[in-house]
N, C-alpha and C positions, 0 to 999 in steps of 0.2 A: 420380360426381364424383371426380376425382383431386385430392386435397388438396395434392399436391406441385406440380401443374402450374399455372402462373400464370394461364392462360386458363380454368381450371376453377373457381377459387375466389378469393374476395377475403378478405384477412386484415387484422385490426386490429394496431396496435402491441401488443407484449407477447406475440404468438403466435409460436411458434418452429417452423420447419420442420426436421425431422430427416430429411434426404434419405437418409442411409445406412439408417436403420431404416424409411423410407417411412411415417412417421407425422407428425402435427402435434400439438405440445404446446399445447393451448388455454390452459393456464397452466403456468408453469415455476418450480420452486423456485429455479433458478439465474438465470433471465433475466427473469421477470415481477416487477414491483415490488409492494409491498403496497398495498391500497386502490385497485385499478384494475379495470375491466371489460374483457373481451376478447371477440372474436367471429370467426366464420368464416361467410361467406355466399356464395350463388351470385352471380356478378358481374352477372347480369341477372335481372330479375323473371321468374318462371315462371308458367305457366298452371295454377293449382291449384284454381280455383273449382269444377270438376266432380269432382275427386277426385285423390288422390295416395297413394303409399306411400313413406315416408322411413325409411331404416334406417341406423343407425350403431353402431359398436362403440367402447368406451372402456375405459380402465383407469387406476387410481391407483397410482403407482409409488413413493410415499414416505409417511411417516407424519405429514406436516404436517396441520393441521386443514382438510381440504378442504371447500369450501363446496358444491360440486355443479355442475350444468350445466343448460342449458335448450335444448330445441328451440324455435325461434322462426320464425314466419311474419309478415312485416311488409310493409306497403305505405305506410309513412309518406311524406308529401309530399317530404321531402328525401332519400328513398332511403337510401343508406348514408353520406351526408355528415352530419357533426356529430351522431352518435348520442349521446344524453345518457348520462353516466356513472352507473352504479348499482353500487355495490360490495357486498361481503359477501353477505348473504342476498338482496339484490336481483337477483343473478345476471345483471346487465347489462340486463335488459329492463324494469325497474320503471317508468321514466318515458317509455317509448316509446308513441306513439299508433299507431292502425291496426295493432295487434299482437295476436297470439295466442301464448301460450307454454305449453309443457309442461315444467314444472320437475321435475328430479330432484334434490330437496333432500336432501343427505346430513347435514343437521343441523337437523331440523324443529323441535326444542324449544328453540332458542336464545332465543325470545321470553320464556321463563320463567326465563332465566338459568341453566338446568341444563346439565349436561354434554351434549355432542352424542351422544346414544345412539339416538334415534329418527330414522328417515328416512322420506321421503314423496315420492310422485309426485302432481303437481297439474296441473290445467288452469286457466289464467288468461286472461281476456279482459274488456275493459271493456264497459259498457252501450251505448256508441255508438262508432263508429269513431274519432272525434276525442278520445275519452277515453284515459286511460293506465291502467297497472296500479299506480299509486302507492299506492292503498289495497289492500294485499296481501290483507286478509281479504275485502274487497268484490268482488274479481275472482277469488277462488278458487271455482271452480264444482264441481269433482269432485276428490276426493283419496283416496289409499289409502296406508297405511303399508307400508314394505318391512321385512319381519321379519328378513332376513339382511343381513349387513354388505356394503356396497359400497365401504367405505373401507379403504385400506391393504393390501388383499389381493393386489394385483398381478394379479388375475384379470381376464380379458376379459369384459365384459358387453355384450350386444347389445340395443338398443332398436329397436322397430319401431312407427311411427305410421301408422295407416291412416285415410283419410277418404274418404267418399262424400257427394255432395250429395243423391243420391236412391238409397236412403233416407238421410236426413240424420243421420249419426252419425260420431263419431270414436272410435277405439280406440287404446290404448297398451299394447304388450307389452314386458315385460322378460324377457329370456332365455326366450322362447317362452311366458311365462305372461301372461295378460290381467290387467292391474292397474287399468285405467281405461277406462270407456266412458261417453260422453255422447250421448244421443239428442236430437233436436230442435235440432241444432247446424248452423247455416248459415254456413260460412266467408265466403262473399261478403258476407253481411249484416254480419258482425262486422268485416271488414276494410274494407268499403266498395268492393269490387271483386273481380275474379276472379284477378288476377295479383299475385304477392308475391315478395319476396326470401325465400329459405329458408336457414336456417343454424342454427348452434349458438352459444350464448353462455355465458360463465362470469364469475366475479369472484373477487377475492382479498380476504382479510381482512388481519390484521396479519402473518401468516406464510404466504406463498404455498406451495401444494403443486403437484406436477407431475401434470397431467391429460392423458393422451394420447388422441387420436382416431385409431383405426387405419383406419377406412374410413367413408365417408358416401355413400350412394346415394339418388337421388330418381327415382321413376317417376311420371309424370303422364299424364293423358288428353290425348294430343297432338292437334295439328291433324289433321283428316281431310279430305284433298283432295276426296273425293266429296261432302262436305257444304258445300263452298264456296258462299257467296252471291255471285251475279254482280254485285250492286251496280249501278253505272252501266254495266257492260260487257255490254250486251245488243244484239242485232242492230239494233233500231230506235232506238237512242240518237240523240239530236240531234247533228248534225255540229258539231264545234268548229273555230274559226278561229284560226290563228296567223300571225304575220308571218314571212316567209321570210328571216330574218336569221341563222339558225343558233343563236339564243339563246332567242327566245320559244318556250315549250313549253306543251303541253296534253296531257291524257290521261284515262284511265278507271280506276276503282278497284273492286277486289273486296274482300270481307270474308270472312275464314276462320272456320270453326267446328270444334268437336271432334266426336267420334263420337256424342255425345249430342245434337248439334244446337245446343249453346250457343255463343254468340259468343266467339271467342278474343280476349283483350284485350292480348296481348303480341306483339311482333314476333319476328324471328329466323329466319323462313322465306323470306327473299328469294330464296334459291337455288331454291326450288320454283316461283317465278313466272317464266314465260317468255312473251314477247310480241313480235310482229313487225307492223310497219306495211307494208301491201302497196299499191302504187300502183293506182288505179282510174281508167281512162280510157274515153272514149266510143269506140264502134266506128269512128267516122270519123277517129280519131287515126291517125298513121302507125304501121303495124304492122311489127315485125321478125319475119320468119318463123322465126328461130332461137330466139325466146324462147318460154317456156312461158306460155300464156295460158288464161284460163278465164272464161266468161261469168258475170257476177254474177247470181245467181238472183233476188234482190229488186231490181228496178230502181227508180230514183228516180221515173220516170214510165213510162207505157206506150209512149211513142214513142222513148225513147232506150235503146240497149243499151250496157251497161257491161262492160268487160273487166278482169279482175284480172291483174296481172303479178307473180306470186310470185317470179320470178327477180330482181326488183329490190327485194325486201323489205328493210326497214330494221329492225334489232333495236332494240326499245324500251329506254329507260332505266328500270329498275325502282327504285321508291322504297319503302323499308320505312317506313311511317308510325308504326311502333312501337306500334300499338294493335290489331294483328291484321289491318289492311287494307294492301293493296299497290296502287300506282299505276303504270301503264305509260305513260310520257311519250314524246312525239315532239317534236323540234326539228329543223328542216331548212332549208336554203337553196334546195331544189329546189321550184319551184312545181308542186303536184300535189294530187290528192285521194287519201286513203289509207283503206283498210279496216284494221281491227285484228283480228288473230287471236292469241288468248292461251290459255294453259293453266296449271294449278296442280297440281303433283305432282312427286315426285322423278324420275320417268322420262317425263314428258309430252313429246310432240313431235307434229309434223304431217308427213304425207306431202304434199310440196309439188306433186306431180303431180296427185293426186286431191283435195288440200285436206282430207283426212280425218284423224281422230285416229289416232295410232299405237297407242294402248292405251286401255283403258276404265276404269281405276281412278282416273283423275285428273279434274279439272274442265276443261272446254273451253267456250269461248264466243267470239263474234266481234261486231264492229260493222261493218255494211256500209259506211257512209260515216262514218268516225270523225273524221278531221281534214282540214281544207282549209288548205293552206299557200299564203298569198297573196303576191303580188309586193310588193316594197318600194315605197312611194310616194315618188318623188323629192322631196326637200326643195327649195323655191324658193331660187335663188341670187340675190344682190344684184348687179345690173349696175353697172358704173362710170358715174357721172353727173358731167358737167362742172359745176363750181361757177359759177353765174351770180349776181352780186350783185344784190340788190334795189335799188329806186329809193332807199330811205333809205340803204342802204349806200353807193351811188354818191355821193349828196349829201354824206354825211359825209366820204368820201374826198376829194372835191373841196374841201370846206370846209377840211379839215385841210391840204390841199396849198396852198390859197390863203393861209391864215394863216401856214403855215410859210414860204411864199415871201416874203410881206410882211415878216416879221420878219428873214429873211436879207437882204433888200434894205436894210432900215433899218440893220443893222449894217455892211453894206458901205459905205454912204454916210458913216456916222459915221467909219469908218476912213479914208476919203479925206480928210475935213475935217481930221482930226488930223494927217495926213501933211503937209498944206500949212500 
């Protein structure tokens, strides 16, 4: 992760970018106020359920009473919105749910009211995902004291956190020395899922200190195209129907997995998904001898031969469902039946003459009769109808006319009498 690049990291208020020095000040004596918590996180949740290695370097550049910092993995329902404030020894993470924290506490004995002489590395996580780390003692699972000073030295210190789901352990290294190890630790069980935002948090007390992050890298067990689950995108899938209005859409979905075969629960690989809808027509349709055609191997029935027209293929719209699955959609105004050819991988492609895969390290699958685009059904139009008054209407009109005529005649006769 490049902590200077906007698209690589999300920063809270109080965090300062030093572009010239290419560092991020997680807390700053000059710019961060007292009694606040600060954070730096990946802008999207990462697939960390199967394992990860996170490494970062930091240094303290002044002699203010530094609180420390924490490595944090969280999948709280609100994501990075409205993170609760936890100042001082809370190091920012204390009231967060669905969260695991590795605290590098530079003042571990503050609870006794003594001077900050001891330091500690601790692993914190709640008993259930919806719990928080509010009870600091109850969520402290493993801890070890740091015998040498990490404060005020202006030295660069490097922390590495390594996790594997199988075997299930987490280890924390400080400057290449193993300080903490926890076995029987299942991150997915603790967080309530396999994906999480990964980052660093800190907090200030009465007098802020400057804490610089020099680098921050994260390696995960990424999606493995060859392990992709075909989902609904199989050759014998049921044909879907859409209306040929260019807006109605239907499609098929795949599910990605990592190298260990675990389901990937985060998105971000839409560029790997490629799919095309290829028209399929019966042999008795009008043929253009200049087009590339191929007989469909699996016919709808034994009496009809179907032909693929790859030259008329339509590129699918790929939807990242943000849960590790991807859908290839088709919407069209051309009435036709379409097969679907799809692949998942950074370099996947088809040879449209032979309809064969171009390379073997990606996922490939197809649906013989995927989508049927149907003609629009004309809506009935209202024909003009001449108004014909009913018998009652006619009687009323005549009655009103008769009454009106009688009254007018009476007034006319009265006027003539008055004149004479």
